[in-house]
ROZA-967906 format. One line per 3 residues: number of its first residue (from 1); their letters; for each residue x, y, z of C-alpha. Coordinates in pm, 1 decimal, padded with zeros to 6 digits, m for minus. Layout:
% residues N
NUM	a	X Y Z  ...
% end
This chain:
% residues 97
1	mft	00000.0 00000.0 00000.0  00274.0 00247.0 00093.2  00590.4 00285.4 m00109.5
4	elg	00804.8 00326.2 00197.9  00700.5 00410.7 00550.5  00937.0 00538.6 00817.5
7	yra	01140.3 00836.4 00925.7  01441.9 00741.3 00714.8  01219.5 00734.9 00407.7
10	fgr	01061.1 01066.5 00512.6  01408.0 01217.9 00545.4  01519.5 01081.8 00210.2
13	rlh	01208.8 01220.9 00033.6  01259.0 01555.0 00210.6  01623.6 01567.6 00101.8
16	err	01546.8 01469.2 m00257.8  01268.0 01724.5 m00295.0  01475.4 02002.0 m00137.0
19	ral	01762.1 01927.4 m00376.2  01525.0 01907.0 m00675.7  01414.8 02262.8 m00595.5
22	nlt	01778.0 02377.4 m00556.3  01720.1 02478.6 m00195.0  01980.3 02467.3 00077.0
25	qad	01888.4 02344.7 00421.2  01911.1 02708.9 00531.6  01670.3 02819.6 00255.0
28	laa	01414.2 02559.0 00353.4  01455.9 02628.2 00722.5  01401.8 03001.7 00673.2
31	gig	01095.7 02929.3 00461.9  00921.2 02728.2 00732.4  01058.9 02893.1 01045.3
34	vsa	01299.4 02632.6 01185.3  01677.0 02605.7 01205.0  01894.2 02465.7 00927.2
37	sfi	02034.5 02210.3 01169.4  01680.4 02085.5 01236.2  01632.2 02023.6 00861.8
40	ghl	01954.0 01822.4 00864.6  01829.7 01620.4 01162.2  01504.7 01546.7 00977.1
43	era	01687.0 01440.5 00662.0  01904.8 01201.7 00864.6  01602.5 01074.8 01063.8
46	ekv	01758.3 01191.3 01389.1  01449.4 01392.5 01485.0  01078.1 01358.1 01419.3
49	psl	00876.2 01653.7 01287.9  00551.0 01758.7 01448.4  00244.1 01736.9 01227.8
52	eta	00251.5 02115.9 01195.3  00614.1 02112.1 01079.8  00541.5 01830.6 00834.0
55	arl	00250.8 02034.3 00695.0  00473.4 02339.5 00657.5  00735.6 02129.9 00478.9
58	say	00485.9 01980.7 00236.9  00333.9 02320.5 00159.3  00670.2 02490.8 00110.5
61	ldv	00804.1 02206.0 m00103.7  00475.2 02186.9 m00296.7  00423.1 01815.6 m00236.4
64	sld	00136.5 01638.4 m00066.8  00172.3 01551.3 00297.8  00083.7 01189.8 00225.5
67	wla	00366.9 01168.5 m00028.2  00617.2 01323.2 00209.6  00510.2 01104.2 00500.5
70	lgr	00412.3 00783.0 00323.2  00555.9 00790.6 m00026.6  00213.5 00769.9 m00189.5
73	kga	00144.8 00944.9 m00516.9  m00226.7 00955.7 m00575.3  m00292.7 00599.2 m00464.0
76	gcd	m00521.7 00494.5 m00185.3  m00865.8 00622.0 m00105.2  m01091.0 00838.0 m00319.0
79	rsr	m00952.0 01170.8 m00202.0  m01282.3 01351.5 m00241.8  m01439.1 01112.1 00011.1
82	cpl	m01144.9 01033.1 00240.1  m01169.4 01223.1 00571.7  m00799.2 01177.1 00654.4
85	ymd	m00686.8 01312.9 00320.0  m00928.1 01604.2 00342.0  m00795.6 01694.1 00689.0
88	lar	m00434.7 01670.6 00568.3  m00515.0 01879.8 00261.6  m00678.1 02152.8 00475.1
91	ltq	m00382.8 02153.7 00715.1  m00134.5 02178.2 00429.0  m00328.7 02462.7 00264.2
94	ayr	m00316.0 02658.4 00589.4  00064.6 02672.7 00558.7  00102.4 02755.2 00190.2
97	p	00319.5 03066.4 00146.0
% end
């Protein structure tokens, strides 16, 4: 069901997306209001983000929260009828720059 679940996978997807956008850890950190060292800790799976921080990351990086957290790209439930997805989508929209 999920491509890859876990904090190491989360960190790897975070790192890959940040690099794809040509952002430094400092750029990303400034964009979401955390320290650059915290971004490094997330990418190395040394720390766990709060749901709010994960939502800020997904909004800033313009990826879905379910992709960042779970590695899913459009698979799973019917998003128009899935309460979890709808809640995650609303949370992510609240943090769009």
